[in-house]
TIVO-2410 file (N, C-alpha, C; in nm, 3 decimals):
# residues 51
REC num residu      c1      c2      c3 atome chaine
REC   1      M   0.097  -0.093   0.015     N      A
REC   1      M  -0.011   0.022   0.000    CA      A
REC   1      M   0.058   0.133  -0.020     C      A
REC   2      N   0.058   0.229  -0.085     N      A
REC   2      N   0.158   0.354  -0.106    CA      A
REC   2      N   0.089   0.462  -0.035     C      A
REC   3      N   0.155   0.498   0.098     N      A
REC   3      N   0.115   0.596   0.163    CA      A
REC   3      N   0.160   0.702   0.146     C      A
REC   4      N   0.229   0.735   0.010     N      A
REC   4      N   0.266   0.919  -0.059    CA      A
REC   4      N   0.166   0.910  -0.135     C      A
REC   5      V   0.039   0.915  -0.112     N      A
REC   5      V  -0.096   0.981  -0.217    CA      A
REC   5      V  -0.125   1.124  -0.214     C      A
REC   6      D  -0.077   1.189  -0.261     N      A
REC   6      D  -0.179   1.379  -0.247    CA      A
REC   6      D  -0.334   1.337  -0.274     C      A
REC   7      I  -0.380   1.371  -0.156     N      A
REC   7      I  -0.515   1.373  -0.103    CA      A
REC   7      I  -0.576   1.547  -0.157     C      A
REC   8      E  -0.633   1.583  -0.254     N      A
REC   8      E  -0.655   1.731  -0.293    CA      A
REC   8      E  -0.779   1.743  -0.210     C      A
REC   9      R  -0.787   1.893  -0.161     N      A
REC   9      R  -0.934   1.869  -0.057    CA      A
REC   9      R  -0.977   2.011  -0.118     C      A
REC  10      R  -1.082   1.947  -0.177     N      A
REC  10      R  -1.176   2.066  -0.229    CA      A
REC  10      R  -1.300   2.135  -0.131     C      A
REC  11      E  -1.276   2.242  -0.126     N      A
REC  11      E  -1.419   2.330  -0.059    CA      A
REC  11      E  -1.476   2.414  -0.133     C      A
REC  12      V  -1.656   2.392  -0.118     N      A
REC  12      V  -1.696   2.414  -0.197    CA      A
REC  12      V  -1.793   2.519  -0.148     C      A
REC  13      E  -1.778   2.661  -0.185     N      A
REC  13      E  -1.863   2.786  -0.122    CA      A
REC  13      E  -1.959   2.759  -0.180     C      A
REC  14      H  -2.074   2.816  -0.128     N      A
REC  14      H  -2.249   2.821  -0.186    CA      A
REC  14      H  -2.289   2.947  -0.227     C      A
REC  15      K  -2.198   3.041  -0.296     N      A
REC  15      K  -2.243   3.185  -0.283    CA      A
REC  15      K  -2.397   3.227  -0.355     C      A
REC  16      S  -2.453   3.307  -0.214     N      A
REC  16      S  -2.568   3.339  -0.235    CA      A
REC  16      S  -2.578   3.506  -0.252     C      A
REC  17      D  -2.633   3.584  -0.372     N      A
REC  17      D  -2.589   3.675  -0.349    CA      A
REC  17      D  -2.753   3.758  -0.346     C      A
REC  18      S  -2.746   3.830  -0.253     N      A
REC  18      S  -2.904   3.879  -0.185    CA      A
REC  18      S  -2.951   3.987  -0.276     C      A
REC  19      S  -2.895   4.044  -0.329     N      A
REC  19      S  -2.912   4.136  -0.413    CA      A
REC  19      S  -2.988   4.083  -0.579     C      A
REC  20      V  -2.941   3.995  -0.581     N      A
REC  20      V  -2.943   3.905  -0.719    CA      A
REC  20      V  -3.124   3.856  -0.707     C      A
REC  21      V  -3.148   3.805  -0.566     N      A
REC  21      V  -3.289   3.780  -0.556    CA      A
REC  21      V  -3.377   3.849  -0.491     C      A
REC  22      W  -3.321   3.963  -0.457     N      A
REC  22      W  -3.408   4.066  -0.411    CA      A
REC  22      W  -3.426   4.148  -0.536     C      A
REC  23      S  -3.385   4.151  -0.673     N      A
REC  23      S  -3.418   4.180  -0.798    CA      A
REC  23      S  -3.504   4.093  -0.828     C      A
REC  24      S  -3.496   4.010  -0.826     N      A
REC  24      S  -3.549   3.889  -0.875    CA      A
REC  24      S  -3.729   3.923  -0.840     C      A
REC  25      F  -3.731   3.919  -0.746     N      A
REC  25      F  -3.821   3.940  -0.627    CA      A
REC  25      F  -3.913   4.044  -0.661     C      A
REC  26      I  -3.843   4.210  -0.665     N      A
REC  26      I  -3.880   4.255  -0.721    CA      A
REC  26      I  -3.935   4.283  -0.824     C      A
REC  27      K  -3.881   4.200  -0.946     N      A
REC  27      K  -3.900   4.186  -1.056    CA      A
REC  27      K  -4.048   4.142  -1.091     C      A
REC  28      Y  -4.055   3.997  -1.027     N      A
REC  28      Y  -4.197   3.921  -1.000    CA      A
REC  28      Y  -4.295   3.972  -0.991     C      A
REC  29      A  -4.282   4.067  -0.839     N      A
REC  29      A  -4.383   4.086  -0.777    CA      A
REC  29      A  -4.442   4.259  -0.892     C      A
REC  30      A  -4.324   4.263  -0.960     N      A
REC  30      A  -4.413   4.424  -1.051    CA      A
REC  30      A  -4.511   4.357  -1.162     C      A
REC  31      Y  -4.440   4.193  -1.179     N      A
REC  31      Y  -4.510   4.128  -1.257    CA      A
REC  31      Y  -4.688   4.101  -1.227     C      A
REC  32      L  -4.660   4.041  -1.119     N      A
REC  32      L  -4.771   4.050  -1.068    CA      A
REC  32      L  -4.870   4.140  -1.038     C      A
REC  33      V  -4.858   4.239  -0.985     N      A
REC  33      V  -4.907   4.358  -1.006    CA      A
REC  33      V  -4.961   4.466  -1.114     C      A
REC  34      I  -4.880   4.459  -1.245     N      A
REC  34      I  -4.975   4.489  -1.324    CA      A
REC  34      I  -5.014   4.354  -1.416     C      A
REC  35      F  -5.023   4.210  -1.363     N      A
REC  35      F  -5.134   4.122  -1.400    CA      A
REC  35      F  -5.249   4.132  -1.344     C      A
REC  36      F  -5.265   4.187  -1.226     N      A
REC  36      F  -5.400   4.170  -1.132    CA      A
REC  36      F  -5.423   4.323  -1.142     C      A
REC  37      G  -5.373   4.399  -1.200     N      A
REC  37      G  -5.440   4.567  -1.213    CA      A
REC  37      G  -5.488   4.523  -1.353     C      A
REC  38      L  -5.443   4.435  -1.462     N      A
REC  38      L  -5.495   4.473  -1.611    CA      A
REC  38      L  -5.654   4.393  -1.594     C      A
REC  39      M  -5.629   4.249  -1.473     N      A
REC  39      M  -5.747   4.166  -1.482    CA      A
REC  39      M  -5.894   4.282  -1.408     C      A
REC  40      Y  -5.836   4.366  -1.292     N      A
REC  40      Y  -5.928   4.427  -1.231    CA      A
REC  40      Y  -5.981   4.533  -1.333     C      A
REC  41      L  -5.892   4.630  -1.414     N      A
REC  41      L  -5.950   4.705  -1.564    CA      A
REC  41      L  -6.043   4.639  -1.617     C      A
REC  42      I  -6.022   4.510  -1.652     N      A
REC  42      I  -6.090   4.447  -1.773    CA      A
REC  42      I  -6.231   4.377  -1.683     C      A
REC  43      I  -6.235   4.337  -1.590     N      A
REC  43      I  -6.357   4.278  -1.554    CA      A
REC  43      I  -6.444   4.400  -1.483     C      A
REC  44      Y  -6.371   4.531  -1.470     N      A
REC  44      Y  -6.463   4.654  -1.362    CA      A
REC  44      Y  -6.483   4.739  -1.458     C      A
REC  45      Y  -6.449   4.773  -1.592     N      A
REC  45      Y  -6.437   4.847  -1.663    CA      A
REC  45      Y  -6.503   4.819  -1.829     C      A
REC  46      L  -6.460   4.718  -1.836     N      A
REC  46      L  -6.473   4.665  -2.003    CA      A
REC  46      L  -6.563   4.566  -1.975     C      A
REC  47      L  -6.561   4.527  -1.936     N      A
REC  47      L  -6.677   4.373  -1.930    CA      A
REC  47      L  -6.844   4.462  -1.941     C      A
REC  48      P  -6.861   4.577  -1.814     N      A
REC  48      P  -6.977   4.643  -1.801    CA      A
REC  48      P  -6.996   4.679  -1.950     C      A
REC  49      M  -6.914   4.759  -2.014     N      A
REC  49      M  -6.927   4.821  -2.131    CA      A
REC  49      M  -7.002   4.789  -2.269     C      A
REC  50      L  -6.956   4.570  -2.225     N      A
REC  50      L  -6.991   4.509  -2.335    CA      A
REC  50      L  -7.140   4.473  -2.324     C      A
REC  51      K  -7.221   4.496  -2.196     N      A
REC  51      K  -7.363   4.450  -2.195    CA      A
REC  51      K  -7.460   4.562  -2.237     C      A
***
């Protein structure tokens, strides 16, 4: 058995950039606000005009 074997140690760092997470959250929150705003507009203003 050969005891002169070099063992390579690898340490994995999990980097999570909080600014990327927050910018994604703000982007998708804005999409939701726009979506529900359009739904409100369609339901309460455009649909009654069609009757």
